Each structure stands twice: as structure tokens, then as C-alpha cells.
N, C-alpha and C positions, 0 to 999 in steps of 0.2 A: 499432521500436528502441528509442524516445526512454522507451517506458514500461520497458524490461528493465533499463535504466540507473539508472531513478531505485525501479527495484525491488531493485535488487543494493546500491544504497548504505544504502535502508532498512533490509536482510537484515544487513550490516555493521555498522549503528548498533545493531540489534538485538542482534548475537554478540559485538560489542567489549566487553572485561573484562565477558564475563557467563558466568559457572563452571556455568550451564545447558548450555553447550556439552559441557561434557564429562561430563554426565547424560543428554541426551537430544539429542532435537530443537530446533530454534528455529528461529524460524520468524516472519513477520511475517501478521498477521492477514488473514481474506481482506477483509473490510470494508477497510482498511489497504491493501491490493492494489487491490480496487476503485478506492478512491478515487484511489489514485498512477494508476492507467491513463488511468483520467477527467479526470486533470489534468494530464498531461504530452502536453498538446498543440501546446505549438511549444517552442523552446528556450528562450526568458527563463522560461517555465515551469519546466521542466526546470532550468535554474541554480538558481531560486527553490529547489525541493525541494531540488537538491543542498548549498545553502545550508543548510537547515536541518537535515538528518543529521548535516553535517559538525561544525554545532553541538552536535547531539548528542552525536558520537563524542567532540570535544573536554571537554566536561564528563565523560565518563567518565574522562579519561586519569589514573589515578593517578599523584601525585606522586613513591612511593616508584619507581615503573616505573623504571629504570637507560637505557631506551628514551626514554622521555617526551619528553626533547628535540626527538628527531628526529620522533617523532611528532607535536609542535604546528607543527614545521617543513614537515611534510606538509600540514596542515591548513591553514596559514596559506598555500602555495601554492594547493589547492585553492579558498581563500577569494577567492583573487585571481584565479582563472579562472571563478568561480561569480558575482561582482559586478563586472564590468570596469567600473568607473566610475559606474554607474547604481544608484540605488534600485534593493532587493529588489523582484520583481513580485509584486504581490497575489496569494494564492491564495484562492481561496473557497471554503469546505469545506461540507459536509453536517453535520449532526450525526448521530454516531453513530446515532442511534435515528431517525432518517430513512431513511437509508441499511439498517436493520434491518426499519424497518415497511417499506417498498419492496420488499423480499427477501421478508418473508412475504405480501406483499398477490401478487407475482408466486405463489407456490408455494401460496396458496389457491386462485390463479386456475386454476390449470395443473390441480390435485386437481377442482376444480370443474368445468373443462372436461371432463377427462377424463372423469369421471363419469359427467355428462350426455352423453358420446359414448356408452361403455358401453352407458349406459339407452337410448340412442336405438338402436342397431344391436341390442339385445338386443328391443326393441321392433318391431323389422323384421321379425324374425329370427319372431316367435312370430306376427307378421301374413301372413307365406307360410307360413307352419304349418296 
């Protein structure tokens, strides 16, 4: 359940003040989603993630927006809930290149094992005939 909340705030940050919302689908990257799911293991980590994306939204608030003051007030209240008097929890991230390499390695391993399994089945069937 914690993972859903952090993915929602990340998606909100991606959509906020983004013109692409009106031209197509705006999503968070798959690697980002995986990282969020792996990091959101406890409430302190979730608070740190929420704080990070709230700050990202805050940076996108246009000063010309008539509702910018209200949005800033909402951001301030979320900040207060995200960091109840303590320092922000440390978040350790793996570099996106490492995650990409791990996913590539998993895909290649699966392909290799599938090919070996198919070859073994063909060998057994050929031996039976």
C-alpha cells in the first residue's frame, strides 16, 4: 500500500504544470516505479519520498497562476506532515544504469534459459524417435 502512495505522488509531480498532459499520456518511467517500490519499505522512507516529490511540485508552481498561494499553502501542510520535526530519512538509490543493466541481465538470462530448455526438449524428443 505504501508503494501505491509514492507512485501516485511521483505521477502527480510528473503531471503538475506539464502541457504534455493535454497531448498524450504522462507516466513515470518503469525504472523510477521500480525504485520507488523498492524504497517504500517503511513510513519514514515514504515520508522522505513524499517530501522529495512535493518539493518538485513546489518548484513547478507558476507565479502567474491565480491559485499559486493556495497551492503553496497545501505544499506547506504536506511538508509539515512529511517531516515531523526530524531530519529527512536517507534514501539510497542505485544508479539508473545499474537498474538497466540488472533488467538487461534478467532478460538475457531468461532468453538463454528458454533457449536451453527448448533445445533440451528437442534433444529428448529426437532421442525417443
